[in-house]
PDB file of N, CA, C and O in Angstrom:
ATOM      1  N   MET A   1     -49.874 -12.739 -18.170  1.00  0.00           N
ATOM      2  CA  MET A   1     -48.715 -11.937 -18.142  1.00  0.00           C
ATOM      3  C   MET A   1     -47.693 -12.450 -17.466  1.00  0.00           C
ATOM      4  O   MET A   1     -47.802 -13.091 -16.420  1.00  0.00           O
ATOM      5  N   LEU A   2     -46.556 -12.158 -18.101  1.00  0.00           N
ATOM      6  CA  LEU A   2     -45.213 -12.763 -17.470  1.00  0.00           C
ATOM      7  C   LEU A   2     -44.568 -11.871 -16.437  1.00  0.00           C
ATOM      8  O   LEU A   2     -43.739 -12.239 -15.605  1.00  0.00           O
ATOM      9  N   MET A   3     -45.020 -10.727 -16.583  1.00  0.00           N
ATOM     10  CA  MET A   3     -44.229  -9.684 -15.403  1.00  0.00           C
ATOM     11  C   MET A   3     -45.338  -9.347 -14.475  1.00  0.00           C
ATOM     12  O   MET A   3     -45.723  -8.179 -14.436  1.00  0.00           O
ATOM     13  N   GLY A   4     -45.841 -10.167 -13.790  1.00  0.00           N
ATOM     14  CA  GLY A   4     -46.754  -9.962 -12.645  1.00  0.00           C
ATOM     15  C   GLY A   4     -45.879  -9.228 -11.451  1.00  0.00           C
ATOM     16  O   GLY A   4     -44.668  -9.034 -11.560  1.00  0.00           O
ATOM     17  N   ARG A   5     -46.600  -8.875 -10.379  1.00  0.00           N
ATOM     18  CA  ARG A   5     -46.196  -8.137  -9.399  1.00  0.00           C
ATOM     19  C   ARG A   5     -45.144  -8.902  -8.598  1.00  0.00           C
ATOM     20  O   ARG A   5     -44.102  -8.350  -8.245  1.00  0.00           O
ATOM     21  N   GLY A   6     -45.430 -10.211  -8.307  1.00  0.00           N
ATOM     22  CA  GLY A   6     -44.255 -10.940  -7.662  1.00  0.00           C
ATOM     23  C   GLY A   6     -42.962 -11.087  -8.144  1.00  0.00           C
ATOM     24  O   GLY A   6     -41.944 -10.964  -7.463  1.00  0.00           O
ATOM     25  N   TYR A   7     -43.030 -11.431  -9.686  1.00  0.00           N
ATOM     26  CA  TYR A   7     -41.900 -11.621 -10.373  1.00  0.00           C
ATOM     27  C   TYR A   7     -41.073 -10.327 -10.525  1.00  0.00           C
ATOM     28  O   TYR A   7     -39.860 -10.416 -10.332  1.00  0.00           O
ATOM     29  N   MET A   8     -41.626  -9.092 -10.863  1.00  0.00           N
ATOM     30  CA  MET A   8     -41.112  -8.073 -11.134  1.00  0.00           C
ATOM     31  C   MET A   8     -40.229  -7.417  -9.719  1.00  0.00           C
ATOM     32  O   MET A   8     -39.179  -6.779  -9.791  1.00  0.00           O
ATOM     33  N   GLY A   9     -40.984  -7.776  -8.441  1.00  0.00           N
ATOM     34  CA  GLY A   9     -40.451  -7.318  -7.379  1.00  0.00           C
ATOM     35  C   GLY A   9     -39.080  -7.918  -6.882  1.00  0.00           C
ATOM     36  O   GLY A   9     -38.179  -7.276  -6.342  1.00  0.00           O
ATOM     37  N   PHE A  10     -39.087  -9.338  -7.176  1.00  0.00           N
ATOM     38  CA  PHE A  10     -37.960 -10.248  -6.901  1.00  0.00           C
ATOM     39  C   PHE A  10     -36.870  -9.891  -7.750  1.00  0.00           C
ATOM     40  O   PHE A  10     -35.712  -9.781  -7.347  1.00  0.00           O
ATOM     41  N   SER A  11     -37.302  -9.681  -9.115  1.00  0.00           N
ATOM     42  CA  SER A  11     -36.122  -9.449 -10.190  1.00  0.00           C
ATOM     43  C   SER A  11     -35.367  -8.065  -9.850  1.00  0.00           C
ATOM     44  O   SER A  11     -34.140  -7.997  -9.778  1.00  0.00           O
ATOM     45  N   MET A  12     -36.185  -7.027  -9.659  1.00  0.00           N
ATOM     46  CA  MET A  12     -35.456  -5.837  -9.343  1.00  0.00           C
ATOM     47  C   MET A  12     -34.790  -5.786  -8.049  1.00  0.00           C
ATOM     48  O   MET A  12     -33.759  -5.121  -7.954  1.00  0.00           O
ATOM     49  N   GLY A  13     -35.308  -6.476  -6.931  1.00  0.00           N
ATOM     50  CA  GLY A  13     -34.413  -6.490  -5.756  1.00  0.00           C
ATOM     51  C   GLY A  13     -33.321  -7.208  -5.814  1.00  0.00           C
ATOM     52  O   GLY A  13     -32.329  -6.828  -5.191  1.00  0.00           O
ATOM     53  N   LEU A  14     -33.292  -8.410  -6.590  1.00  0.00           N
ATOM     54  CA  LEU A  14     -32.026  -9.275  -6.798  1.00  0.00           C
ATOM     55  C   LEU A  14     -31.071  -8.235  -7.658  1.00  0.00           C
ATOM     56  O   LEU A  14     -29.913  -8.020  -7.298  1.00  0.00           O
ATOM     57  N   GLY A  15     -31.529  -7.737  -8.584  1.00  0.00           N
ATOM     58  CA  GLY A  15     -30.579  -6.943  -9.570  1.00  0.00           C
ATOM     59  C   GLY A  15     -29.917  -5.720  -8.756  1.00  0.00           C
ATOM     60  O   GLY A  15     -28.765  -5.352  -8.983  1.00  0.00           O
ATOM     61  N   PHE A  16     -30.720  -5.143  -7.818  1.00  0.00           N
ATOM     62  CA  PHE A  16     -30.224  -4.014  -7.065  1.00  0.00           C
ATOM     63  C   PHE A  16     -29.036  -4.709  -5.991  1.00  0.00           C
ATOM     64  O   PHE A  16     -27.979  -4.124  -5.753  1.00  0.00           O
ATOM     65  N   ILE A  17     -29.318  -5.768  -5.518  1.00  0.00           N
ATOM     66  CA  ILE A  17     -28.449  -6.262  -4.499  1.00  0.00           C
ATOM     67  C   ILE A  17     -27.149  -6.769  -5.261  1.00  0.00           C
ATOM     68  O   ILE A  17     -26.040  -6.530  -4.784  1.00  0.00           O
ATOM     69  N   LEU A  18     -27.272  -7.354  -6.248  1.00  0.00           N
ATOM     70  CA  LEU A  18     -26.232  -7.821  -7.365  1.00  0.00           C
ATOM     71  C   LEU A  18     -25.274  -6.523  -7.735  1.00  0.00           C
ATOM     72  O   LEU A  18     -24.053  -6.505  -7.585  1.00  0.00           O
ATOM     73  N   MET A  19     -25.996  -5.560  -8.194  1.00  0.00           N
ATOM     74  CA  MET A  19     -25.219  -4.250  -8.548  1.00  0.00           C
ATOM     75  C   MET A  19     -24.435  -3.810  -7.466  1.00  0.00           C
ATOM     76  O   MET A  19     -23.251  -3.498  -7.591  1.00  0.00           O
ATOM     77  N   LEU A  20     -25.225  -3.766  -6.126  1.00  0.00           N
ATOM     78  CA  LEU A  20     -24.482  -3.254  -4.951  1.00  0.00           C
ATOM     79  C   LEU A  20     -23.261  -4.072  -4.462  1.00  0.00           C
ATOM     80  O   LEU A  20     -22.258  -3.504  -4.030  1.00  0.00           O
ATOM     81  N   VAL A  21     -23.364  -5.353  -4.535  1.00  0.00           N
ATOM     82  CA  VAL A  21     -22.049  -6.135  -4.413  1.00  0.00           C
ATOM     83  C   VAL A  21     -21.115  -6.157  -5.389  1.00  0.00           C
ATOM     84  O   VAL A  21     -19.967  -6.526  -5.140  1.00  0.00           O
ATOM     85  N   PHE A  22     -21.526  -5.738  -6.697  1.00  0.00           N
ATOM     86  CA  PHE A  22     -20.475  -5.536  -7.652  1.00  0.00           C
ATOM     87  C   PHE A  22     -19.716  -4.202  -7.284  1.00  0.00           C
ATOM     88  O   PHE A  22     -18.487  -4.151  -7.309  1.00  0.00           O
ATOM     89  N   TRP A  23     -20.456  -3.194  -6.962  1.00  0.00           N
ATOM     90  CA  TRP A  23     -19.658  -1.880  -6.757  1.00  0.00           C
ATOM     91  C   TRP A  23     -18.947  -1.913  -5.546  1.00  0.00           C
ATOM     92  O   TRP A  23     -17.857  -1.344  -5.485  1.00  0.00           O
ATOM     93  N   VAL A  24     -19.426  -2.519  -4.547  1.00  0.00           N
ATOM     94  CA  VAL A  24     -18.732  -2.534  -3.359  1.00  0.00           C
ATOM     95  C   VAL A  24     -17.381  -3.366  -3.515  1.00  0.00           C
ATOM     96  O   VAL A  24     -16.350  -3.013  -2.943  1.00  0.00           O
ATOM     97  N   ALA A  25     -17.460  -4.558  -4.373  1.00  0.00           N
ATOM     98  CA  ALA A  25     -16.031  -5.275  -4.766  1.00  0.00           C
ATOM     99  C   ALA A  25     -15.205  -4.320  -5.621  1.00  0.00           C
ATOM    100  O   ALA A  25     -13.992  -4.319  -5.412  1.00  0.00           O
ATOM    101  N   VAL A  26     -15.620  -3.636  -6.410  1.00  0.00           N
ATOM    102  CA  VAL A  26     -14.718  -2.719  -7.382  1.00  0.00           C
ATOM    103  C   VAL A  26     -14.055  -1.752  -6.515  1.00  0.00           C
ATOM    104  O   VAL A  26     -12.833  -1.605  -6.511  1.00  0.00           O
ATOM    105  N   ILE A  27     -14.953  -1.018  -5.696  1.00  0.00           N
ATOM    106  CA  ILE A  27     -14.220  -0.159  -4.734  1.00  0.00           C
ATOM    107  C   ILE A  27     -13.290  -0.763  -3.823  1.00  0.00           C
ATOM    108  O   ILE A  27     -12.314  -0.098  -3.477  1.00  0.00           O
ATOM    109  N   TRP A  28     -13.459  -1.981  -3.365  1.00  0.00           N
ATOM    110  CA  TRP A  28     -12.580  -2.539  -2.353  1.00  0.00           C
ATOM    111  C   TRP A  28     -11.302  -2.895  -3.226  1.00  0.00           C
ATOM    112  O   TRP A  28     -10.167  -2.787  -2.762  1.00  0.00           O
ATOM    113  N   LEU A  29     -11.531  -3.280  -4.380  1.00  0.00           N
ATOM    114  CA  LEU A  29     -10.323  -3.689  -5.241  1.00  0.00           C
ATOM    115  C   LEU A  29      -9.437  -2.490  -5.466  1.00  0.00           C
ATOM    116  O   LEU A  29      -8.214  -2.549  -5.346  1.00  0.00           O
ATOM    117  N   ILE A  30     -10.158  -1.303  -5.828  1.00  0.00           N
ATOM    118  CA  ILE A  30      -9.439  -0.203  -6.092  1.00  0.00           C
ATOM    119  C   ILE A  30      -8.511   0.219  -4.846  1.00  0.00           C
ATOM    120  O   ILE A  30      -7.324   0.494  -5.023  1.00  0.00           O
ATOM    121  N   PHE A  31      -9.030   0.251  -3.750  1.00  0.00           N
ATOM    122  CA  PHE A  31      -8.604   0.517  -2.478  1.00  0.00           C
ATOM    123  C   PHE A  31      -7.227  -0.434  -2.057  1.00  0.00           C
ATOM    124  O   PHE A  31      -6.191   0.026  -1.576  1.00  0.00           O
ATOM    125  N   GLU A  32      -7.492  -1.857  -2.360  1.00  0.00           N
ATOM    126  CA  GLU A  32      -6.553  -2.635  -2.213  1.00  0.00           C
ATOM    127  C   GLU A  32      -5.295  -2.486  -3.020  1.00  0.00           C
ATOM    128  O   GLU A  32      -4.180  -2.724  -2.556  1.00  0.00           O
ATOM    129  N   LEU A  33      -5.550  -2.034  -4.391  1.00  0.00           N
ATOM    130  CA  LEU A  33      -4.455  -1.916  -5.402  1.00  0.00           C
ATOM    131  C   LEU A  33      -3.806  -0.495  -5.203  1.00  0.00           C
ATOM    132  O   LEU A  33      -2.591  -0.375  -5.359  1.00  0.00           O
ATOM    133  N   PHE A  34      -4.477   0.428  -4.911  1.00  0.00           N
ATOM    134  CA  PHE A  34      -3.949   1.741  -4.996  1.00  0.00           C
ATOM    135  C   PHE A  34      -3.893   2.514  -3.695  1.00  0.00           C
ATOM    136  O   PHE A  34      -3.546   3.694  -3.658  1.00  0.00           O
ATOM    137  N   GLY A  35      -4.227   1.850  -2.688  1.00  0.00           N
ATOM    138  CA  GLY A  35      -4.182   2.596  -1.325  1.00  0.00           C
ATOM    139  C   GLY A  35      -2.863   2.648  -0.825  1.00  0.00           C
ATOM    140  O   GLY A  35      -1.886   2.220  -1.439  1.00  0.00           O
ATOM    141  N   LYS A  36      -2.835   3.192   0.331  1.00  0.00           N
ATOM    142  CA  LYS A  36      -1.558   3.401   1.021  1.00  0.00           C
ATOM    143  C   LYS A  36      -0.681   2.038   0.904  1.00  0.00           C
ATOM    144  O   LYS A  36      -1.229   0.958   0.680  1.00  0.00           O
ATOM    145  N   GLY A  37       0.511   2.151   1.046  1.00  0.00           N
ATOM    146  CA  GLY A  37       1.297   0.861   1.091  1.00  0.00           C
ATOM    147  C   GLY A  37       1.329   0.251   2.535  1.00  0.00           C
ATOM    148  O   GLY A  37       1.808   0.869   3.487  1.00  0.00           O
ATOM    149  N   HIS A  38       0.844  -0.871   2.624  1.00  0.00           N
ATOM    150  CA  HIS A  38       0.757  -1.738   3.999  1.00  0.00           C
ATOM    151  C   HIS A  38       2.267  -2.148   4.303  1.00  0.00           C
ATOM    152  O   HIS A  38       2.667  -2.259   5.462  1.00  0.00           O
ATOM    153  N   GLU A  39       3.055  -2.360   3.231  1.00  0.00           N
ATOM    154  CA  GLU A  39       4.310  -2.936   3.516  1.00  0.00           C
ATOM    155  C   GLU A  39       5.326  -2.100   4.333  1.00  0.00           C
ATOM    156  O   GLU A  39       6.087  -2.542   5.193  1.00  0.00           O
ATOM    157  N   LYS A  40       5.195  -0.685   3.874  1.00  0.00           N
ATOM    158  CA  LYS A  40       6.136   0.198   4.772  1.00  0.00           C
ATOM    159  C   LYS A  40       5.639   0.206   6.194  1.00  0.00           C
ATOM    160  O   LYS A  40       6.443   0.110   7.121  1.00  0.00           O
ATOM    161  N   THR A  41       4.432   0.307   6.388  1.00  0.00           N
ATOM    162  CA  THR A  41       4.004   0.445   7.822  1.00  0.00           C
ATOM    163  C   THR A  41       4.291  -0.833   8.492  1.00  0.00           C
ATOM    164  O   THR A  41       4.676  -0.807   9.661  1.00  0.00           O
ATOM    165  N   ASP A  42       4.132  -2.024   7.827  1.00  0.00           N
ATOM    166  CA  ASP A  42       4.517  -3.290   8.501  1.00  0.00           C
ATOM    167  C   ASP A  42       5.904  -3.256   8.790  1.00  0.00           C
ATOM    168  O   ASP A  42       6.321  -3.390   9.940  1.00  0.00           O
ATOM    169  N   SER A  43       6.615  -3.091   7.846  1.00  0.00           N
ATOM    170  CA  SER A  43       8.165  -3.017   8.057  1.00  0.00           C
ATOM    171  C   SER A  43       8.589  -2.093   9.068  1.00  0.00           C
ATOM    172  O   SER A  43       9.473  -2.475   9.834  1.00  0.00           O
ATOM    173  N   LEU A  44       8.064  -0.834   9.214  1.00  0.00           N
ATOM    174  CA  LEU A  44       8.300   0.043  10.221  1.00  0.00           C
ATOM    175  C   LEU A  44       7.958  -0.395  11.660  1.00  0.00           C
ATOM    176  O   LEU A  44       8.684  -0.168  12.628  1.00  0.00           O
ATOM    177  N   GLU A  45       6.772  -1.048  11.701  1.00  0.00           N
ATOM    178  CA  GLU A  45       6.358  -1.745  12.915  1.00  0.00           C
ATOM    179  C   GLU A  45       7.279  -2.659  13.258  1.00  0.00           C
ATOM    180  O   GLU A  45       7.813  -2.511  14.357  1.00  0.00           O
ATOM    181  N   ILE A  46       7.642  -3.697  12.493  1.00  0.00           N
ATOM    182  CA  ILE A  46       8.582  -4.685  12.879  1.00  0.00           C
ATOM    183  C   ILE A  46       9.991  -4.108  13.243  1.00  0.00           C
ATOM    184  O   ILE A  46      10.712  -4.763  13.995  1.00  0.00           O
ATOM    185  N   LEU A  47      10.370  -3.025  12.788  1.00  0.00           N
ATOM    186  CA  LEU A  47      11.686  -2.407  13.167  1.00  0.00           C
ATOM    187  C   LEU A  47      11.555  -1.503  14.511  1.00  0.00           C
ATOM    188  O   LEU A  47      12.530  -1.306  15.236  1.00  0.00           O
ATOM    189  N   LYS A  48      10.399  -1.024  14.756  1.00  0.00           N
ATOM    190  CA  LYS A  48      10.156  -0.563  16.013  1.00  0.00           C
ATOM    191  C   LYS A  48      10.159  -1.641  17.031  1.00  0.00           C
ATOM    192  O   LYS A  48      10.714  -1.400  18.104  1.00  0.00           O
ATOM    193  N   SER A  49       9.560  -2.908  16.815  1.00  0.00           N
ATOM    194  CA  SER A  49       9.475  -3.671  17.828  1.00  0.00           C
ATOM    195  C   SER A  49      10.853  -4.362  17.902  1.00  0.00           C
ATOM    196  O   SER A  49      11.109  -4.818  19.017  1.00  0.00           O
ATOM    197  N   ARG A  50      11.597  -4.501  17.151  1.00  0.00           N
ATOM    198  CA  ARG A  50      13.029  -5.073  17.287  1.00  0.00           C
ATOM    199  C   ARG A  50      13.891  -3.985  18.053  1.00  0.00           C
ATOM    200  O   ARG A  50      14.746  -4.278  18.888  1.00  0.00           O
ATOM    201  N   PHE A  51      13.605  -2.857  17.718  1.00  0.00           N
ATOM    202  CA  PHE A  51      14.458  -1.753  18.650  1.00  0.00           C
ATOM    203  C   PHE A  51      13.928  -1.896  20.251  1.00  0.00           C
ATOM    204  O   PHE A  51      14.706  -1.893  21.205  1.00  0.00           O
ATOM    205  N   ALA A  52      12.527  -2.016  20.364  1.00  0.00           N
ATOM    206  CA  ALA A  52      12.058  -2.020  21.739  1.00  0.00           C
ATOM    207  C   ALA A  52      12.657  -3.394  22.349  1.00  0.00           C
ATOM    208  O   ALA A  52      13.183  -3.339  23.461  1.00  0.00           O
ATOM    209  N   ARG A  53      12.602  -4.441  21.760  1.00  0.00           N
ATOM    210  CA  ARG A  53      13.142  -5.716  22.392  1.00  0.00           C
ATOM    211  C   ARG A  53      14.668  -5.648  22.596  1.00  0.00           C
ATOM    212  O   ARG A  53      15.191  -6.569  23.224  1.00  0.00           O
ATOM    213  N   GLY A  54      15.491  -4.562  22.088  1.00  0.00           N
ATOM    214  CA  GLY A  54      16.894  -4.441  22.271  1.00  0.00           C
ATOM    215  C   GLY A  54      17.674  -5.323  21.134  1.00  0.00           C
ATOM    216  O   GLY A  54      18.894  -5.447  21.232  1.00  0.00           O
ATOM    217  N   GLU A  55      17.065  -5.847  20.209  1.00  0.00           N
ATOM    218  CA  GLU A  55      17.796  -6.587  19.177  1.00  0.00           C
ATOM    219  C   GLU A  55      18.682  -5.749  18.269  1.00  0.00           C
ATOM    220  O   GLU A  55      19.650  -6.246  17.694  1.00  0.00           O
ATOM    221  N   ILE A  56      18.335  -4.455  18.147  1.00  0.00           N
ATOM    222  CA  ILE A  56      19.226  -3.446  17.346  1.00  0.00           C
ATOM    223  C   ILE A  56      19.324  -2.267  18.302  1.00  0.00           C
ATOM    224  O   ILE A  56      18.497  -2.032  19.184  1.00  0.00           O
ATOM    225  N   ASN A  57      20.464  -1.513  18.034  1.00  0.00           N
ATOM    226  CA  ASN A  57      20.764  -0.323  18.944  1.00  0.00           C
ATOM    227  C   ASN A  57      20.265   0.919  18.059  1.00  0.00           C
ATOM    228  O   ASN A  57      19.848   0.740  16.915  1.00  0.00           O
ATOM    229  N   LYS A  58      20.332   2.222  18.668  1.00  0.00           N
ATOM    230  CA  LYS A  58      19.564   3.276  18.023  1.00  0.00           C
ATOM    231  C   LYS A  58      20.121   3.561  16.888  1.00  0.00           C
ATOM    232  O   LYS A  58      19.326   3.968  16.041  1.00  0.00           O
ATOM    233  N   ARG A  59      21.444   3.476  16.503  1.00  0.00           N
ATOM    234  CA  ARG A  59      22.133   3.873  15.397  1.00  0.00           C
ATOM    235  C   ARG A  59      21.702   3.019  14.256  1.00  0.00           C
ATOM    236  O   ARG A  59      21.507   3.493  13.137  1.00  0.00           O
ATOM    237  N   GLN A  60      21.544   1.668  14.564  1.00  0.00           N
ATOM    238  CA  GLN A  60      20.921   0.727  13.541  1.00  0.00           C
ATOM    239  C   GLN A  60      19.648   0.909  13.290  1.00  0.00           C
ATOM    240  O   GLN A  60      19.228   0.680  12.155  1.00  0.00           O
ATOM    241  N   PHE A  61      18.837   1.333  14.256  1.00  0.00           N
ATOM    242  CA  PHE A  61      17.487   1.578  14.103  1.00  0.00           C
ATOM    243  C   PHE A  61      17.258   2.835  13.160  1.00  0.00           C
ATOM    244  O   PHE A  61      16.417   2.726  12.268  1.00  0.00           O
ATOM    245  N   GLU A  62      17.930   3.972  13.302  1.00  0.00           N
ATOM    246  CA  GLU A  62      17.770   5.274  12.775  1.00  0.00           C
ATOM    247  C   GLU A  62      18.321   4.947  11.282  1.00  0.00           C
ATOM    248  O   GLU A  62      17.819   5.538  10.326  1.00  0.00           O
ATOM    249  N   GLN A  63      19.307   4.046  11.104  1.00  0.00           N
ATOM    250  CA  GLN A  63      19.763   3.806   9.606  1.00  0.00           C
ATOM    251  C   GLN A  63      18.742   3.084   8.761  1.00  0.00           C
ATOM    252  O   GLN A  63      18.430   3.365   7.604  1.00  0.00           O
ATOM    253  N   MET A  64      18.178   1.925   9.663  1.00  0.00           N
ATOM    254  CA  MET A  64      17.179   1.194   8.854  1.00  0.00           C
ATOM    255  C   MET A  64      16.002   2.005   8.699  1.00  0.00           C
ATOM    256  O   MET A  64      15.418   1.899   7.621  1.00  0.00           O
ATOM    257  N   LYS A  65      15.515   2.831   9.599  1.00  0.00           N
ATOM    258  CA  LYS A  65      14.188   3.589   9.338  1.00  0.00           C
ATOM    259  C   LYS A  65      14.352   4.621   8.308  1.00  0.00           C
ATOM    260  O   LYS A  65      13.318   4.969   7.736  1.00  0.00           O
ATOM    261  N   LYS A  66      15.570   5.235   7.928  1.00  0.00           N
ATOM    262  CA  LYS A  66      15.925   6.035   6.875  1.00  0.00           C
ATOM    263  C   LYS A  66      15.894   5.356   5.560  1.00  0.00           C
ATOM    264  O   LYS A  66      15.536   6.010   4.581  1.00  0.00           O
ATOM    265  N   GLU A  67      16.255   4.018   5.423  1.00  0.00           N
ATOM    266  CA  GLU A  67      16.117   3.328   4.423  1.00  0.00           C
ATOM    267  C   GLU A  67      14.794   2.946   3.952  1.00  0.00           C
ATOM    268  O   GLU A  67      14.488   2.892   2.761  1.00  0.00           O
ATOM    269  N   LEU A  68      13.943   2.657   5.025  1.00  0.00           N
ATOM    270  CA  LEU A  68      12.543   2.394   4.749  1.00  0.00           C
ATOM    271  C   LEU A  68      11.633   3.494   4.336  1.00  0.00           C
ATOM    272  O   LEU A  68      10.614   3.350   3.660  1.00  0.00           O
ATOM    273  N   LEU A  69      12.105   4.610   4.813  1.00  0.00           N
ATOM    274  CA  LEU A  69      11.200   5.660   4.368  1.00  0.00           C
ATOM    275  C   LEU A  69      11.917   6.620   3.339  1.00  0.00           C
ATOM    276  O   LEU A  69      11.305   7.571   2.852  1.00  0.00           O
TER     277      LEU A  69
END
């Protein structure tokens, strides 16, 4: 018999693990491509830190924030 107990158990377990890895990768890729834009958040955080350090004044901060959002 080619499909004894040991062979079948290993094959099915490996197939399940590979399928699980595949679907996790697909879901991760979808979230990366179509998820919330990280760029706007990062840009806004940079703008906030520049304002906090005093590199820009409140008027400049508000104007740049308006352009980002």
